[in-house]
C-alpha positions in Angstrom: 212.9 76.6 55.1 213.2 72.6 53.7 215.8 70.6 53.1 217.1 71.2 49.1 215.8 69.7 46.3 218.8 67.5 44.3 218.1 67.7 40.9 219.7 65.4 38.2 219.4 66.6 34.5 220.0 64.0 31.6 220.5 66.0 28.8 222.6 69.2 28.0 222.2 70.7 25.3 220.1 74.2 24.5 217.6 73.5 26.5 218.7 71.6 29.3 221.9 73.7 29.9 219.7 76.5 30.0 217.5 75.3 32.9 221.2 74.5 34.9 222.2 78.3 34.3 218.3 79.5 35.6 219.1 77.5 38.7 222.4 78.8 39.4 221.3 82.6 38.5 218.6 82.4 40.0 219.0 80.7 43.3 217.7 83.3 45.8 214.8 83.8 43.8 213.8 80.2 43.4 214.7 79.0 47.1 212.5 82.0 48.2 209.5 81.2 46.2 209.0 77.7 46.8 210.8 77.5 50.4 213.4 75.5 49.3 216.6 75.6 47.2 217.2 74.1 44.1 220.7 72.4 43.6 221.5 70.4 40.5 223.6 67.3 41.8 224.0 65.0 39.0 224.4 65.5 35.3 224.6 63.2 32.3 225.4 63.6 28.5 227.5 62.8 26.0 230.7 65.1 25.9 231.7 66.1 29.6 234.4 68.4 28.9 232.2 70.6 27.0 231.4 74.1 28.1 227.9 74.6 29.3 227.8 77.7 31.0 227.2 77.1 34.6 229.7 76.0 37.1 229.6 72.0 37.1 231.7 71.8 40.0 230.6 69.3 42.4 228.1 67.8 40.4 228.3 64.0 39.8 229.0 63.0 36.5 227.5 60.0 34.9 227.8 59.4 31.4 225.0 56.9 31.2 221.6 58.8 31.9 219.9 54.8 33.2 222.6 55.0 35.8 222.4 58.5 36.7 218.6 57.9 37.2 218.9 54.9 39.0 222.0 55.4 41.3 222.1 59.3 41.7 221.6 60.9 44.8 219.0 63.1 43.6 215.1 64.2 44.7 214.0 64.4 40.8 214.9 63.4 37.4 214.8 65.9 34.5 215.2 64.1 31.2 215.8 66.3 28.1 217.3 63.8 26.1 214.9 62.9 23.7 213.4 60.2 21.5 210.2 58.0 22.0 212.8 55.4 23.4 216.3 54.4 23.8 218.2 55.9 27.1 215.7 58.4 27.4 212.2 55.9 28.3 214.6 53.9 30.4 216.4 56.5 32.2 212.3 57.5 33.2 211.4 54.6 34.0 214.5 53.5 36.4 213.8 57.0 37.9 209.9 56.1 38.3 210.8 52.4 39.7 212.6 54.2 42.6 209.5 56.7 43.3 211.4 59.5 42.2 209.1 62.2 40.3 210.8 63.3 36.5 210.3 66.3 34.7 210.5 65.9 30.7 210.2 68.0 27.4 209.8 64.6 25.7 206.2 65.0 24.2 207.6 61.7 21.5 207.9 59.7 24.7 204.5 60.7 26.3 202.7 60.1 22.8 204.2 56.9 22.6 204.6 55.4 25.9 202.6 58.0 28.0 199.8 55.5 29.6 202.2 53.0 30.6 204.7 55.3 32.1 201.6 56.9 34.0 200.9 53.7 35.6 204.6 52.7 36.2 205.0 56.3 37.9 201.4 55.9 40.1 202.6 52.5 41.1 205.5 53.8 42.7 203.8 56.9 44.6 205.2 59.2 41.9 204.2 61.2 38.5 205.6 62.6 35.8 205.3 66.4 35.3 206.0 67.7 31.4 205.2 71.3 30.6 207.3 71.9 28.3 206.9 69.0 26.1 203.5 70.2 24.7 204.0 74.4 23.2 206.8 75.2 24.4 206.6 78.0 27.0 202.6 78.4 26.5 201.4 76.8 30.0 199.3 74.9 28.6 199.5 71.4 30.3 198.8 73.0 33.7 196.2 75.1 32.4 194.2 71.5 31.4 195.4 69.5 34.2 194.6 72.3 36.9 192.9 75.6 36.2 189.8 73.9 33.7 189.9 70.8 35.9 186.4 71.6 36.8 185.2 72.2 33.3 184.1 69.7 30.4 185.9 70.4 27.7 184.7 70.0 24.0 187.2 71.1 22.1 190.8 71.8 21.5 193.1 72.8 18.5 195.5 74.7 17.3 198.9 75.9 16.0 201.6 73.3 17.2 204.2 73.5 14.9 206.8 76.8 14.5 208.7 75.5 11.6 205.1 75.1 9.8 203.8 78.3 11.0 207.3 80.1 9.7 206.8 78.8 6.7 203.4 79.5 6.0 203.7 83.0 7.1 206.7 84.0 4.9 204.7 81.9 1.7 201.7 84.6 2.3 203.9 87.8 3.0 206.6 87.4 0.6 205.4 85.0 -2.0 208.0 82.4 -1.4 207.3 79.0 -2.8 207.5 76.3 -0.7 210.9 74.6 -1.6 212.8 78.1 -1.3 210.8 78.8 2.2 212.1 75.5 3.4 215.6 76.1 2.3 215.3 79.3 4.4 214.0 77.7 7.6 216.6 74.8 7.5 219.5 78.2 7.0 217.9 79.9 10.2 217.9 76.6 12.3 213.8 76.6 12.3 213.8 73.0 10.6 216.3 70.0 10.6 218.4 68.6 7.9 215.5 66.1 7.6 212.6 68.4 8.0 209.9 65.4 7.6 208.9 65.3 11.1 208.0 69.2 11.2 206.5 69.9 7.6 204.8 66.0 7.5 202.5 67.3 10.6 204.3 64.3 12.9 205.7 66.8 15.7 202.0 68.8 15.8 200.3 65.0 16.2 202.6 64.0 18.8 201.4 67.2 20.6 197.7 66.9 19.8 197.7 63.7 21.2 198.5 64.4 25.1 196.2 67.0 25.0 193.5 64.7 23.8 194.2 63.0 27.4 193.9 65.3 29.1 191.0 67.3 27.3 188.8 64.1 27.6 190.3 61.5 30.1 191.0 58.6 27.8 193.9 57.0 27.0 196.6 58.5 24.3 195.9 57.4 21.1 198.5 58.6 18.8 197.6 55.9 15.9 194.3 57.5 15.9 195.1 60.8 14.8 194.6 61.9 10.9 198.3 63.4 9.8 198.9 65.6 6.8 201.5 67.9 6.5 202.1 71.2 4.2 204.2 69.9 1.7 201.9 70.2 -0.9 200.8 74.1 -0.4 201.2 76.4 -2.7 201.7 79.8 -3.2 198.7 79.7 -5.2 196.7 78.1 -2.6 197.7 81.2 -0.5 196.5 84.0 -2.4 193.3 82.0 -3.1 192.8 81.7 0.5 193.1 85.3 1.1 190.6 86.2 -1.8 188.0 84.0 -0.3 188.9 86.1 3.7 190.9 82.9 4.8 194.4 82.3 6.0 196.0 78.8 5.6 197.7 77.3 8.7 198.6 73.8 9.4 195.6 73.4 12.4 195.6 70.5 14.9 192.0 69.8 16.3 190.7 67.5 18.8 186.9 67.5 19.3 184.6 65.2 21.5 181.6 63.9 19.7 178.7 61.4 20.0 180.6 58.7 18.8 183.8 59.3 20.5 186.8 61.6 19.6 187.9 62.7 16.5 191.8 63.9 15.8 193.4 65.4 13.3 196.3 67.2 11.5 196.1 69.1 8.6 196.3 72.6 6.9 193.4 74.4 6.7 191.9 77.4 5.7 190.7 80.0 8.7 188.9 83.0 8.3 191.4 86.0 8.4 189.3 87.9 11.1 189.7 85.0 13.8 192.7 85.4 16.6 194.0 82.2 15.8 195.0 83.5 12.1 197.0 86.5 13.5 199.1 84.0 15.0 202.0 84.5 12.7 205.9 82.9 12.5 207.2 80.5 15.4 204.8 81.0 17.5 202.5 78.3 18.8 198.9 78.7 20.0 196.6 76.7 21.7 192.7 77.0 21.8 190.3 75.3 24.3 186.4 75.3 24.3 184.7 74.7 27.6 181.4 74.5 29.1 182.1 76.7 32.3 185.3 79.5 30.4 183.8 79.4 26.7 186.7 79.7 24.7 190.4 80.8 25.5 193.3 81.5 23.4 196.9 80.4 24.6 199.3 82.2 22.5 203.7 82.4 23.0 206.7 80.9 21.7 206.3 77.0 21.0 210.3 76.6 21.1 213.5 77.8 22.2 216.2 77.1 24.8 214.4 80.2 27.3 211.2 79.5 26.8 211.5 75.6 27.2 213.4 76.0 29.7 210.9 78.6 31.4 208.2 75.1 31.5 210.8 72.6 32.7 211.5 75.0 35.6 207.8 75.8 36.0 207.8 72.2 37.3 210.9 71.5 38.9 209.0 74.7 41.1 206.4 72.2 41.4 207.8 69.3 42.5 209.4 71.9 45.1 206.5 72.5 46.7 205.0 69.1 46.7 202.3 70.0 44.3 202.4 67.2 41.9 198.9 65.9 39.8 198.1 62.9 38.2 200.6 62.7 35.2 197.4 62.8 32.6 195.2 64.7 34.9 193.2 61.2 36.2 194.6 58.5 38.0 196.0 56.2 35.2 192.8 53.7 36.2 190.6 56.0 35.5 191.2 57.5 31.9 188.9 55.5 29.7 189.8 54.0 26.6 189.7 55.9 23.3 187.2 55.7 20.7 187.6 57.0 17.7 184.8 59.1 16.0 183.1 57.6 13.3 183.2 60.0 9.8 181.1 62.5 9.6 180.3 65.5 7.2 183.3 68.5 7.4 181.2 71.3 8.7 183.5 73.8 7.3 183.4 72.4 3.5 186.3 72.0 1.6 188.5 74.1 -0.9 189.1 72.5 -4.1 192.2 73.6 -6.8 191.9 71.7 -9.9 194.3 71.7 -13.2 191.4 71.3 -16.0 192.3 70.3 -19.3 190.6 73.4 -21.4 188.5 70.9 -23.4 184.4 70.2 -24.0 183.1 68.3 -21.7 185.5 69.3 -18.7 183.1 71.7 -17.0 179.8 69.1 -16.9 182.3 66.3 -16.0 183.0 68.3 -12.7 179.5 69.0 -12.4 178.6 65.5 -12.8 181.0 64.3 -10.7 180.0 66.4 -7.6 176.0 65.7 -8.2 177.0 62.2 -7.7 178.8 62.0 -4.5 176.0 64.3 -2.9 178.7 67.5 -2.8 177.0 70.7 -2.9 179.4 73.9 -4.1 179.1 77.2 -2.7 181.6 78.5 -5.6 183.6 77.7 -8.4 186.5 79.9 -9.8 187.9 79.1 -13.3 191.1 81.0 -14.1 192.6 82.0 -17.5 193.9 78.8 -19.7 197.5 78.6 -19.8 198.0 77.1 -23.5 202.1 77.6 -24.0 202.4 73.5 -23.9 200.0 72.4 -26.7 197.0 71.7 -25.1 195.3 74.3 -22.6 194.8 73.7 -18.8 192.9 76.1 -16.7 193.4 76.4 -13.0 189.8 75.7 -11.3 188.7 76.9 -7.6 185.9 74.8 -6.6 184.6 75.8 -2.5 182.2 72.9 -1.2 179.0 73.1 1.4 179.3 70.9 4.0 180.3 67.1 3.1 182.2 64.5 4.4 186.0 63.8 3.2 184.9 60.3 1.5 182.5 62.0 -0.5 185.2 64.6 -1.8 187.9 61.6 -2.1 185.5 59.9 -4.9 184.5 62.6 -6.4 188.3 63.4 -7.3 189.1 60.2 -8.3 186.2 59.7 -10.7 187.6 63.4 -12.1 191.2 61.7 -12.7 189.8 58.7 -14.7 187.8 61.3 -16.9 191.0 62.0 -17.8 189.9 66.2 -17.6 192.4 66.6 -14.8 196.5 67.9 -15.1 198.3 66.2 -12.5 197.1 66.0 -8.9 194.2 67.4 -7.6 194.8 69.7 -4.3 192.0 69.7 -1.5 192.4 72.3 1.9 189.1 71.8 4.3 187.8 75.4 5.8 187.4 75.8 9.3 184.6 78.1 10.5 186.4 79.4 13.7 185.5 82.2 15.4 
């Protein structure tokens, strides 16, 4: 049997503690599978005295994670601190400068600095493994970096944020408002006190940026992603989607086009019959379209101590076994510059909900503004007007054929100037997924 693999773990929250517990509890099984013993020899966290469910006797303690990475007697560095900068970044850089492989669950770090860190790793004869950074326990990184290495990927898409999926599921099944559902999610620990990172779509965007690089061999480009969250989704939208045969999901999409790469995160109506539409609650799912394998879908727990720890442990096992592929699937020198795709027509069309003043000329204005911008309507539905407060308003739902977002926004802007709309229009993309 090979010599033991000495691990330094920085960050002992739920995931870090779970990883250490697994290594302690499954010591014999892990050694048998990888041919060497895994041993946690060094730790770093904010509070040394806190009990974390595993025996820390004999482990070196570092108050500073950067010092652990720089000076610890370790063979691999496990970064579970989080954050795109600060000590997490400094500690990872320190480990890589020593030529020590890094295992991390830090999506923000990779989305902001992944290419630079990949170059630093390669320059020092090592790499970064990050299965836990995207979609929790779903082995999507290994699948894309290894199992699909002989495929040409045309599109990767999915549900990458469990908080949003949980909220949309409950809004649909229980008729809850967005605000009441968010409060419940916070009470249950699915949403943070400041939920902006999740419900604003930014968490999903970080993950998508990483998947895009793996899918298309490009440099990571977080700033090129169009991001829209779910805060404007109402129960009325969800009910309208059901009537039209769709369900609303926060969708992350990356695809290769003739003019470059398109990346977007936004609410979308997807066919209720599709496999992705069946993914409910905090579950994540990622689909990949490729030339040889066709379309595959991986689904599972996107967060949680055990699921994320499982992904971290998988990476540690690869390090122990000596299998560490290039960080982003290719050597950094072979990554192509990211080219943002030109705006094109959205094939699935759009759902538009308007609150229209019930007056003569309003519907003629809608038809004219749509025609002026070359927008063809598949259907138009008017609900009963509400006349309880002065001049009544009527909810109007439009479904368009293929068109561009610029055309939709121009038409809605003109309608607002015409004075026929009450409040802000709602626009949701329709994705005709299989």
